[in-house]
N, C-alpha and C positions, 0 to 999 in steps of 0.2 A: 561408595564410589565404584563405578564400573569402567574398566579399561578393556577395550577390544583393539585388535590390530591384525594386520596382514603383513607377511614377510614375502618379498618378491625378489626376483633376479633383476639387477639393474641392467636393463636391456637397451644398449645404445644402438640406435639405428634399426631396431626390431619393432614391428608394429605393436605387439602385445607382450606385456611382462608375464613371466611364468612364476607361479607360486612355488615357494620352497617349503617342503614338509620336513618334519623332524628337526627343525632348528631349535636351539635353546634360547629362550627369551628370559632375561633377568630384569625384574622391575625393582627399582630402588627409589624411595621417597625420603627426602631429608637425611640422607646418609644411612637409612635403615633399609635392608633388603626385605622387600615384601614377598616376592615369589620368584621361583624358577619354574618356567612353563615350557611346554614343548608344542610346536605348531602341529596342526592336524594335516590331513592329506591336501587340503586346499590352502595351506600356508597360514591358517588363522590361529589366533590365540585369544583368550579372554581371561579376565580376572575380576572378581567381585569382592567388595569389602564394605562393611558397615561404617567404617571410620570416615571422618571428614578430614581431607587433606587440602582443603581450599587454600590457595595462595602459596603452596609449597612447590618445589621442583620435582618433576618426575624424570628419572633417567631410565631409559629403556635400552638395554644392550642385547644384541642378537649375535649368536655365533653358530656357525655350521661348517663342518669340514669341507674343504674345497672352495671356501669363500673367505673374503676379508671380513673380519668382524665389524659391526657397525653399532654406533651409539647415537641415540637421539635424546635430546634434553628438551622438555616441555614444561611450561608453567601450568599448574593445575588451576583451572578457573571454572570448572563445571563438574557435576556429579558423574557425567558420562563422557568419556573421551575415546576417540578412535585414532590409532597410530599406524601409519603406513611406513614400513622400513624396507629399503632396497639394499640388497647385498651385491657386491661386485665379485664376480668369479675370479679365482686366482689365475685362471687361464683366459684373461681378457684378450680382446683383439690386439691390444697394444703389447701383450706379453704372451704370444702363442707358445705351444708346447715345444716346438723345435728350437726356441730361443732359451729354454730352460737349461741350467747347467748340467743336470743329469742326462738330458737328451744329447747334448754336445759330447759329453764323455762317452756315452754308449755308442754314438756314431763313430767316434775316433777309434774305440776298441774294435768295432765291427770292421772298419776300414783297415786297420792293422792286421786283423785276422784274415781278411780277404787277400791282402798283399802276401802274407806269409804262406797261405795255401797255394796261391798262384806261383810263388817262387819255388815252393817245394815240388809242385807238379812239374814245373819246367826243369828243375834239377834232375828229376828222374828221367825225363826225356833226353836231356843232354847226356846223362850217364849211359843210357842205352845206345844213343847215337855214337858216343865216344867208344864204346865197346865194339860196335860195328866197324868204326873207322880203324880201330886197332887190328881187328880181324882181317880187314882187307888191305891194310897198309903194307907196302913193300912187295906185293905180288900183283901181277896183272891178271892172272887167272887162278881160280880155285876150282879144283875138281870136286864135283858133287854127284851123288847118286840119289835119284828120286824115282820111285816106282819101277826099279829095274833099268832105267835109262840113265846113262851118264851124260852130264852136261857140264859146261864150263861157265863160271860166273865171271863176267868181264868187269874189270876195274874201270869205271867211267872216268876216273881222273887221269888215266894214262894218256899222255898227249900225243904219243907217236902212233896210236892206233888209227886205222881208217875209220871214217864216219859210220860205216855199216856195222862195225864191231862194237860200237859204243852203246849197245843195248844192255839191259841188266843181266839177261841170261842168253846164252848162245847154245843151242842144242847141237850135238854131234850127229 
């Protein structure tokens, strides 16, 4: 008895099926495991045996990481049989990666990290602004020296100053 077969991706809506290499194919006849085979680069496998299994049932199970396992059951009625098996990807169009639980959890962790970094950055800015406000609070003018010139810093929050003096710096 000769058994040959091809393992392909179940391509829904795609013109041509792609072959799956290095898939594990287990052949079982009448409850007895005949062989564990591995597909080649073209997704093909083959098994040859001198025994006659006519009239019995062949169970062909295929497994490959990243795909749902598939089992095909056939009645043996000839010396040569060909089996085509299609595996469905774990990432099928109905179940894309962004709907997987791990992707949702990673996305939430990333979102929390971004929020925390943003809040921490804003708190630093508020702290600096707060110190500047404390420095200016209660006085309308602060005397400063810069490059040998003395100037006054005007408190822009002072309500009783004329509009001309409401600039950040006023040079003497």
